[in-house]
NUMI-771414 format. One record per residue (C-alpha): residue number from 0; z, x, y; chain. Coordinates in nm, 3 decimals, always signed. Layout:
N
<n:NUM | up:Z | east:X | north:Y | chain:A>
...
***
This chain:
115
<n:0 | up:+14.735 | east:+9.241 | north:+5.690 | chain:A>
<n:1 | up:+14.827 | east:+9.494 | north:+5.530 | chain:A>
<n:2 | up:+14.787 | east:+9.842 | north:+5.652 | chain:A>
<n:3 | up:+14.543 | east:+10.100 | north:+5.494 | chain:A>
<n:4 | up:+14.722 | east:+10.382 | north:+5.601 | chain:A>
<n:5 | up:+15.001 | east:+10.620 | north:+5.352 | chain:A>
<n:6 | up:+15.269 | east:+10.605 | north:+5.452 | chain:A>
<n:7 | up:+15.371 | east:+10.999 | north:+5.464 | chain:A>
<n:8 | up:+15.742 | east:+11.203 | north:+5.526 | chain:A>
<n:9 | up:+15.790 | east:+11.503 | north:+5.687 | chain:A>
<n:10 | up:+16.144 | east:+11.703 | north:+5.672 | chain:A>
<n:11 | up:+16.275 | east:+11.879 | north:+6.025 | chain:A>
<n:12 | up:+16.582 | east:+11.986 | north:+6.134 | chain:A>
<n:13 | up:+16.758 | east:+11.855 | north:+6.502 | chain:A>
<n:14 | up:+17.062 | east:+11.711 | north:+6.629 | chain:A>
<n:15 | up:+17.081 | east:+11.336 | north:+6.705 | chain:A>
<n:16 | up:+17.227 | east:+11.133 | north:+7.019 | chain:A>
<n:17 | up:+17.571 | east:+11.170 | north:+6.884 | chain:A>
<n:18 | up:+17.591 | east:+11.500 | north:+6.828 | chain:A>
<n:19 | up:+17.546 | east:+11.532 | north:+6.474 | chain:A>
<n:20 | up:+17.334 | east:+11.832 | north:+6.233 | chain:A>
<n:21 | up:+17.070 | east:+11.698 | north:+6.035 | chain:A>
<n:22 | up:+16.903 | east:+12.026 | north:+5.920 | chain:A>
<n:23 | up:+16.667 | east:+11.886 | north:+5.641 | chain:A>
<n:24 | up:+16.610 | east:+11.541 | north:+5.751 | chain:A>
<n:25 | up:+16.342 | east:+11.399 | north:+5.585 | chain:A>
<n:26 | up:+16.122 | east:+11.134 | north:+5.892 | chain:A>
<n:27 | up:+15.847 | east:+10.949 | north:+5.906 | chain:A>
<n:28 | up:+15.622 | east:+10.770 | north:+6.187 | chain:A>
<n:29 | up:+15.806 | east:+10.409 | north:+6.208 | chain:A>
<n:30 | up:+15.536 | east:+10.259 | north:+6.474 | chain:A>
<n:31 | up:+15.236 | east:+10.366 | north:+6.644 | chain:A>
<n:32 | up:+15.131 | east:+10.172 | north:+6.967 | chain:A>
<n:33 | up:+14.759 | east:+10.321 | north:+7.164 | chain:A>
<n:34 | up:+14.648 | east:+10.236 | north:+7.540 | chain:A>
<n:35 | up:+14.311 | east:+10.348 | north:+7.674 | chain:A>
<n:36 | up:+14.310 | east:+10.243 | north:+8.048 | chain:A>
<n:37 | up:+14.023 | east:+10.256 | north:+8.264 | chain:A>
<n:38 | up:+14.027 | east:+10.361 | north:+8.688 | chain:A>
<n:39 | up:+13.735 | east:+10.211 | north:+8.827 | chain:A>
<n:40 | up:+13.648 | east:+10.378 | north:+9.180 | chain:A>
<n:41 | up:+13.502 | east:+10.172 | north:+9.489 | chain:A>
<n:42 | up:+13.099 | east:+10.370 | north:+9.431 | chain:A>
<n:43 | up:+12.987 | east:+10.150 | north:+9.181 | chain:A>
<n:44 | up:+12.729 | east:+10.382 | north:+9.057 | chain:A>
<n:45 | up:+13.019 | east:+10.602 | north:+8.948 | chain:A>
<n:46 | up:+13.216 | east:+10.572 | north:+8.588 | chain:A>
<n:47 | up:+13.591 | east:+10.571 | north:+8.589 | chain:A>
<n:48 | up:+13.766 | east:+10.778 | north:+8.419 | chain:A>
<n:49 | up:+13.934 | east:+10.698 | north:+8.071 | chain:A>
<n:50 | up:+14.285 | east:+10.834 | north:+8.032 | chain:A>
<n:51 | up:+14.455 | east:+10.747 | north:+7.601 | chain:A>
<n:52 | up:+14.807 | east:+10.745 | north:+7.535 | chain:A>
<n:53 | up:+14.995 | east:+10.666 | north:+7.207 | chain:A>
<n:54 | up:+15.331 | east:+10.576 | north:+7.216 | chain:A>
<n:55 | up:+15.513 | east:+10.630 | north:+6.930 | chain:A>
<n:56 | up:+15.923 | east:+10.635 | north:+6.709 | chain:A>
<n:57 | up:+16.030 | east:+10.858 | north:+6.417 | chain:A>
<n:58 | up:+16.311 | east:+10.707 | north:+6.093 | chain:A>
<n:59 | up:+16.437 | east:+10.942 | north:+5.947 | chain:A>
<n:60 | up:+16.708 | east:+11.045 | north:+5.717 | chain:A>
<n:61 | up:+17.027 | east:+11.286 | north:+5.680 | chain:A>
<n:62 | up:+16.843 | east:+11.417 | north:+5.431 | chain:A>
<n:63 | up:+16.560 | east:+11.359 | north:+5.097 | chain:A>
<n:64 | up:+16.884 | east:+11.308 | north:+4.866 | chain:A>
<n:65 | up:+17.005 | east:+10.991 | north:+5.106 | chain:A>
<n:66 | up:+16.601 | east:+10.900 | north:+5.111 | chain:A>
<n:67 | up:+16.602 | east:+10.899 | north:+4.761 | chain:A>
<n:68 | up:+16.996 | east:+10.715 | north:+4.748 | chain:A>
<n:69 | up:+16.847 | east:+10.403 | north:+4.898 | chain:A>
<n:70 | up:+17.035 | east:+10.479 | north:+5.271 | chain:A>
<n:71 | up:+16.890 | east:+10.336 | north:+5.594 | chain:A>
<n:72 | up:+16.732 | east:+10.449 | north:+5.710 | chain:A>
<n:73 | up:+16.745 | east:+10.549 | north:+6.142 | chain:A>
<n:74 | up:+16.553 | east:+10.564 | north:+6.451 | chain:A>
<n:75 | up:+16.591 | east:+10.891 | north:+6.618 | chain:A>
<n:76 | up:+16.642 | east:+10.876 | north:+6.923 | chain:A>
<n:77 | up:+16.685 | east:+11.146 | north:+7.178 | chain:A>
<n:78 | up:+17.034 | east:+11.259 | north:+7.390 | chain:A>
<n:79 | up:+16.935 | east:+11.062 | north:+7.715 | chain:A>
<n:80 | up:+16.925 | east:+10.833 | north:+7.446 | chain:A>
<n:81 | up:+16.499 | east:+10.738 | north:+7.481 | chain:A>
<n:82 | up:+16.355 | east:+10.673 | north:+7.097 | chain:A>
<n:83 | up:+16.006 | east:+10.558 | north:+7.214 | chain:A>
<n:84 | up:+15.808 | east:+10.944 | north:+7.232 | chain:A>
<n:85 | up:+15.470 | east:+10.974 | north:+7.404 | chain:A>
<n:86 | up:+15.152 | east:+11.160 | north:+7.504 | chain:A>
<n:87 | up:+14.801 | east:+11.166 | north:+7.622 | chain:A>
<n:88 | up:+14.530 | east:+11.254 | north:+7.462 | chain:A>
<n:89 | up:+14.171 | east:+11.228 | north:+7.498 | chain:A>
<n:90 | up:+13.827 | east:+11.095 | north:+7.264 | chain:A>
<n:91 | up:+13.807 | east:+10.902 | north:+6.999 | chain:A>
<n:92 | up:+14.089 | east:+10.881 | north:+6.735 | chain:A>
<n:93 | up:+14.141 | east:+10.750 | north:+6.381 | chain:A>
<n:94 | up:+14.487 | east:+10.516 | north:+6.324 | chain:A>
<n:95 | up:+14.531 | east:+10.840 | north:+6.064 | chain:A>
<n:96 | up:+14.440 | east:+11.134 | north:+6.316 | chain:A>
<n:97 | up:+14.706 | east:+11.012 | north:+6.559 | chain:A>
<n:98 | up:+15.002 | east:+10.970 | north:+6.238 | chain:A>
<n:99 | up:+14.879 | east:+11.354 | north:+6.229 | chain:A>
<n:100 | up:+14.935 | east:+11.375 | north:+6.614 | chain:A>
<n:101 | up:+15.293 | east:+11.213 | north:+6.628 | chain:A>
<n:102 | up:+15.439 | east:+11.443 | north:+6.378 | chain:A>
<n:103 | up:+15.273 | east:+11.749 | north:+6.515 | chain:A>
<n:104 | up:+15.482 | east:+11.639 | north:+6.886 | chain:A>
<n:105 | up:+15.728 | east:+11.512 | north:+6.756 | chain:A>
<n:106 | up:+15.783 | east:+11.892 | north:+6.542 | chain:A>
<n:107 | up:+15.729 | east:+12.052 | north:+6.886 | chain:A>
<n:108 | up:+15.979 | east:+11.814 | north:+7.125 | chain:A>
<n:109 | up:+16.253 | east:+11.968 | north:+6.842 | chain:A>
<n:110 | up:+16.125 | east:+12.295 | north:+6.880 | chain:A>
<n:111 | up:+16.129 | east:+12.261 | north:+7.304 | chain:A>
<n:112 | up:+15.756 | east:+12.324 | north:+7.321 | chain:A>
<n:113 | up:+15.553 | east:+11.994 | north:+7.350 | chain:A>
<n:114 | up:+15.380 | east:+12.020 | north:+7.643 | chain:A>
***
């Protein structure tokens, strides 16, 4: 199945899990998975509460020159070795919207402002 969503890159600055600084890393969302859960009450007259989560991973190249020269991408992981990132969301979102949200969430994680 072809993916109708265009892969987009974005720039980020971070130090990887090995202590290597990447001042102008070229990043791309590598994978997105969303889940929805509904918890029903024992009162059948009450609608269940639905929650949704987005899980994603990020690939990166040290810089634009590395990407252009065909260098292998790396998968981002934090200092604890966690590479799958996650956030909760509400409402219906397309994959294109989630892709944009993943990029913004990743930048917020790097800035220390992610919730």
